[in-house]
N, C-alpha and C positions, 0 to 999 in steps of 0.2 A: 384684099391683096396686101394691105399694110400689115395685117396680123400674120400673114404667111411669111413675109420678109423678116419681121421681128423674131418669130419663132425659129427661123433658120439661122440667124446670126447669133442668137444666144445659146445655141447648141454647142457644148464643149467639143474640142477636137479629140480628147481622150475618151474612150468609151466609159460610160458610168456603170456598166455591169461588171462587178468583181473588182478586186483591188488592183491598183497599179503595180507594175513590176518594181521590185525593190532596187534592182541594179540594172543599168543600161550598159550592155556590152556591144562592141562592134568588132569587126574583123581586124581593126588596127590597134586595139587596146591590148596591152600586156598586163596580166595580173597574176601575181604569185605571192603567197604569204611567206615563202622561204626562198626568195630569189638569191639571197646572199648566203644562206645556209647557217647552221649553228657553228659556234666556235667552242672547242673544248680541248683539254690536254690531259695526258696521263702522266702521273708522277710515279717513278719506279726506281728500283735498284739503288737504294740508299746504301752506301759502302763506306767502310773505313779500312785503311790499310797502311801498315808501316812499311818501311823499305827493306827490312831484313829478309822478307820472303819466307816461303815454306821450305823446310829442308827436304832434300831428296830422300826417297825411300831407301833403306829401312831405318834411317836416323830418327831419333825422337825429337819432338818439338821442345825447344828450350826457350826461355824468355828472350834471348838474343836472336831467335830465329822465327818467331811467330809474327805474322802481320797484324795480329790483334793485341800483342803485348809490345809496347814500345818503350824505349829508354827516353829520358828527358831531353837528350840532344839528338834523337833520331827523327828524321823527317817522316811525316805521315800525311795522308790525304783523307779528306772527307768529300764525298761526291754524291750527286743524285742526277737521274736522267729525267728529261721532260720531252714528251712527244706530242705534237699538235696534230689535229686533223687537217685535212686539205679541202677547204671551201673557199669561195671568193672572198668572204669576209676575213677568214684566217689569213689568207695571202696578203690582203691589204694591211691588216694590223701588224703582221710580222715584217712587212716591208717598211712600215713606219719606224721601226727600231724600238720595239717594246723592251723595256728593262725587265729582266728576270733576276730576282734576288733570293738567294737561299740563306736562311738563318739556321745554322746548325746549333741546336741546344744540347749541351753536354751536362748531364746531371750526375754529379759525383755521388757515389755510394760509399759511405764510410766517413769517419770523423775528419780525415785529412783531405779528402777529395773535394774540390771546389765545384761550383756550378758556374757555367759561363756560356756565352753565345759567341759563335764565330760566323762571320758573314762573308759572302762573296756574291758578285753579280756579273751578269753578262748582258749583251744587247742582241736582240734578234736580227736576223739577216734575211734578205729577200730570197725566197724559194728554198729556205732551209726549215725543216719541220722537226728535227730531232736535235736536242742540245744536252750537254752535260755541264753542270756547274760544279767546280772543284775548288776546295780550299786546300792550300798546301802550307805546311809549316812544321814546327817542332813543339812538343809540349812546353818546353822552356819559353819559347817565343809567345805561346798562347797563355802563359802564366798558369799552367795546369800543375797541380801538386800530385804526388804519387797516390794512386788509388784506382778504383774501378769506376768506369763511366758508362752510363746508358745514353745513347745518342738518338735524337730525333731531328727531322728536318722540316722546316716550314718554308714554303716557296711562295713569294708574291710575284704575280705576273702583271706588269704595268707599273707605272705609266710609261708613255713614250715621251721623248724629249721633242715634243711637237706641240704647237698651240692647240691642236684639236685632239690631242691624246693624253690629257692630264688626269686619267682616271685609273684606279686599280681595277684590273679586269678579272682577276681571279686569285684564289689563295688555296694552297694545298698543304697537307700534312702527311708525313710518313715517319715511321719509327721502327725500332727493333734491332739495332746493332749495338755492339758493346766494344769497349776498348779498355785495356789496363795500362797504366803508366807506372813505370818502375823508377 
């Protein structure tokens, strides 16, 4: 009788036939690998424009009338669009006030045209997913010399001005617009 009691108490409660289950799930457990979703953004529409505008048809474009040919004291803008996806994690990060900074690189073509960077930044807002970052000024203010310029934009997303958001979240590059300064 003692042998029977000993053999009954030493039997494990988990069956020894086959492997044990890797994960234990119950009706009250929530499990998802993408519960917050991915965060991404699209960088688009790099633009440059002077304020003279395009002349009405049938007039011809002259240096004083083209938005891509500006005088040294004429206002012009550089801008780029950023569009974020809409997931719980994106909403949280944008609500924290993420800094978005655009660095517009102007590469001068020709002996007199200089190379320079112009920067502008904005802060994200709650429930807003589309942004435009715009730099405004004149060639004279930016210390641009007469010549032809190829323009690219590098955008850094992050960090936030928050103790838990001190990281660069992303970086993007876009190029392909031109400007002439007279």
